[in-house]
N, C-alpha and C positions, 0 to 999 in steps of 0.2 A: 692277593692282598697280603702284605707283610706285616709282622707284628709291630713294626715301627709306625704303622698307620694308627695304632691304638694308643690312647692315653688312659692310664689307670690312675685314679685318685686313691691314695692310701690314707685312711682316716684312723689314726692310731696315736695315742698320747705317749706311749713308751718309745723314746728316741731309739733305743737299741733295737727293739723289734721292728720299728718302722724302717730302720736302716737295713735290717736283714731282708725284709720283704721287698724293699725298693731295689736292693742289689740283685736279688733273685730274679725279679721281673725284668730289670735292665739287662741282665745277662741273657735273657731270652728275647731281647730286642724291643721290649715295650717302652714307651715313653712314660715318665712318672711325674705326678704332682702329689703333694703331701699336705695334710692338715692334721693338727694335733688337738683340735676342739670341734665340737659339733657346729658351732657358729661359723668357724672358718670353712668347714666342709660344705655348708650351704653356699657360702660365697664362691668357693672354688668351683662347685658344680654349676652354679649359674653363669659364672664368667668364662670358664674353660670348657664346658660341655664335654666332660670325660666320657670315654666309651665304656668304662667299668668303674664301680666303686668297691673297695674292700674296706669294710667298716668294723671297728671294734665297738662293742656295746658299752664298755666301761669308760666313757669319756669324762673329762673333769667338769664340764659345764652342763652336760645333759646326757640322757640315756641314748645309746645308739639307735634304739628302736624309734625314738622320737625323731631323730635325724632321718631315718629311713622313711618314716611316714611323711615328713615334710618334703623330702626329695620327690616322693611319689605324687605329691600334689601338683608338681609341674614337670616331671620327667619320667620317662619309662626306661632310663638307663639301667642296665643290669647291676644288681647289688649282691655282693658276696660278703657274708658276715664271717669274721675271724675273731673268735672270742674264747675266753677261758670259761665262760658260763656254760655248764653242761646239762642243766636241768631241762627236762622236756618242756615244761611250761615256758621257759625263757626262749627256747628254740621256736616254739609255736608262736609266741608273741612277736618275735622278729620276722618270721615268715609271713604271718598275717599282716604285719605292718607294711610288707611289700618286698622283703628280701627274696632273692631267687635261690639262695643256697646258704648253707651254714657249715662251717668247719670249726671244730673245737681245738683249742690250743692244748698241748703242743701238737704241731702238725708236721707232715713230711713235705719236702719240696716237690716231689712228683705229684702228690695228691693236690697240693695247691695249684700247680700249673695245669693239671687235668681239669680242675673245677673252673679255673679262669677260661680255658678254651671252651668248655661246655657252656658257660654263661654267655660268652661272646657269640658262639654258634647259635644258641637258643634265640638270641635277640636279633639274629640276622646280620651281625656285624662281621661275619667271616667272609662275606662276598660270595658264598657258595650257594648252589641250589640245595634244596632239601635232600638230605642224604638217605641212602639205604642203610638200615641198621642190621648188623649181623649178630645173631645170638646163636652160636653153634650152627646148626643146619636150618635155623629159622631166619628169614629175611623180612624185614618190615620196610615197605616202600611208602614213605609219608606223602609223596606226591600223588601216587596212584591210589593211596589209601587201601593197600592190600598187605596181607601177611601170608607168606608161603613157607613150606618146608621143602626139603630136597625132593620129596616124592609127590609134591603137589600142593594145593591150597591148604592153609591152616584154617580149620573150621572153628570159627569163633561166633558166638552170638553177637548181635549188635551192641549190647551193653558191655560184653567182654572186650569187644574191639575198641569201644570208646575209652574204657579204662586203660587199655594197652596203648592206644594212640596218645592219650594225654601224657603217659609216662615216657613214651618214645619221643614226643616233641620236647620233652625236658630231660632227655637222656643225660645221665651223669649227675643230675641234681635232685634234691629232695622235692617231692610233691606232697603237700600235706593231705591228710585224709579229707579235710574240709573242701579243698580245691578239687580233689578227685570226685567226691560225691556230687559237687555242683556241676562239674563238666560231664560226668557220666549220666546222672539222673536228670540234670537240669535244675535251675534255681526254683522252679515252680513245682517240682515233684519231690516226693519223699524218698530219701536215702539215708542210711545210717552206717556207722562204722562196722557193725556186725555184718551187714549185707555186703559192704565193700570187702571185708576179709574173706567172705565166701567166694566172691568173684576173683579175688587175687589167688585164692587157692586153686580155683578151676583153671585160671590162666597158667599158673605154674605147672599144672598137670599137662598142659599142651605145649609149653615152650622149654621147660627145664628137663635136662637129662635125668636128674634125680630131684624130683619135686620136694622131697623132705629135706634136702640140703641145697637150697636154691643158690645158683651161681649168678643169675642175671637180674631177677626181680627181688630186690632186697628190702627187708623191713627196717625202717628207721623207727625204733621202738617208741611208741607214744606220740609220734609225730606224723609219719606217713610212709612213703615208699620211694625207692630209687631204682631206676632201670640202668643196668651197667652192661652195655653191649660190648662185644669183642672188638668191634671197629665200626667206623662210619665210612661208607663208600659212596662217592658221588656218582649218581646214575648218569649214563651217557645221554646226550641230547639226540633225539631221533628226528 
């Protein structure tokens, strides 16, 4: 599947920045739709059914988090926030409203494109089978639900694996502490941020070459965590 198959809706009230993002995405082959207000974003999402939304939070008619929540009421389209707001509480608000990832302005073009690809891949819009994730000599097979090292299986407790699997399924994107706790412990069981940090520390001991200086399992301070693999490799069909 080529990038030209994907329609990206850019929701941004600054014409200059909207043009920069539009030009960048178009140069990579994506089709573009634009909206300068929250109301227009809802109309465009309903009428054109984009494959990805890139949303600024500071819109002239409403807050971007409100737009995200409304879109989430009728669509599971991936949503990437691109905003100058950098406070942890603002990031958490947008992610809890239903955003998949958050990039703070100013941003780099390679970072934006990597996040776009990750969001599309996470939501199954890439047309690909679930990938193998490579983290140095560690391989995570999301289809087989296994984790291995060069010398054999990676020994993880069931809860450690659930945390790692949630991060792997959202590779490249922020996963909030709240979401990790729910997915690892279950909505009917007790989990907390302190316990999650302990499990993240144990996982780092098993996957990181230098756990004290993590390369793959990164902390997004006050928000959650992000898994950054070296590569995604599509497993062969047997």
